[in-house]
C-alpha positions as CSV (number, residue, x, y, z in Angstrom):
1,M,107.3,135.5,147.4
2,N,106.1,132.7,145.2
3,T,102.6,131.4,146.2
4,T,102.2,129.0,143.4
5,C,101.2,125.5,144.5
6,F,104.1,123.0,144.0
7,D,101.8,120.3,142.7
8,C,100.2,122.8,140.2
9,S,103.7,123.9,139.0
10,A,104.8,120.3,138.6
11,E,101.5,119.5,136.8
12,L,100.7,116.7,139.3
13,D,97.2,115.3,139.6
14,H,95.9,116.7,142.9
15,C,93.1,118.6,144.6
16,H,93.1,121.7,146.8
17,G,90.0,120.5,148.8
18,S,89.9,118.6,152.1
19,L,88.3,115.2,152.4
20,V,85.4,115.0,154.8
21,V,84.6,111.5,156.3
22,H,81.0,110.9,157.5
23,V,79.8,108.6,160.3
24,D,78.9,105.9,157.7
25,M,82.5,106.2,156.3
26,A,81.3,107.9,153.1
27,V,83.8,110.5,151.9
28,E,83.3,113.8,150.1
29,C,85.6,116.6,149.1
30,T,85.1,120.3,149.9
31,E,86.3,121.2,146.4
32,P,83.4,121.6,144.0
33,G,83.6,119.1,141.1
34,C,86.2,116.8,142.7
35,V,85.3,113.2,141.8
36,D,88.5,111.3,142.6
37,L,88.4,111.0,146.4
38,H,91.7,109.1,146.9
39,V,93.6,110.4,149.9
40,A,96.8,110.7,147.9
41,R,95.3,113.5,145.7
42,H,94.4,115.6,148.8
43,T,97.2,117.2,150.6
44,L,95.0,119.0,153.1
45,A,93.3,117.6,156.2
46,L,91.1,114.5,156.4
47,V,88.4,115.6,158.8
48,R,85.3,114.1,160.4
49,C,82.0,115.7,159.3
50,E,81.0,116.4,162.8
51,D,84.1,118.6,163.2
52,V,83.1,120.6,160.1
53,D,79.3,120.6,160.4
54,S,77.7,119.4,163.7
55,A,74.3,119.5,161.9
56,C,75.4,117.1,159.2
57,T,72.6,114.7,158.6
58,C,74.6,111.6,159.3
59,V,75.7,113.0,162.7
60,V,72.1,113.8,163.7
61,V,70.9,110.3,162.6
62,A,73.7,108.6,164.5
63,H,73.0,110.7,167.6
64,E,69.3,109.8,167.4
65,L,70.1,106.1,167.0
66,L,72.3,106.2,170.1
67,I,69.5,107.9,172.1
68,A,66.9,105.4,170.9
69,S,69.0,102.4,171.9
């Protein structure tokens, strides 16, 4: 069974990380060192930060703002 990534084999520019979208719409990648955050380079899931880390600072701040209003 061949487990080589197709994009790696084809020498395509891509990333193996997932994009994480924060409440303020900032985006980061789970792959260390990834600097090109374009969705086309990331074949894995685009996830909300609260789905990955409910203690993410932006989720906590957004929750506090909702409570205060």
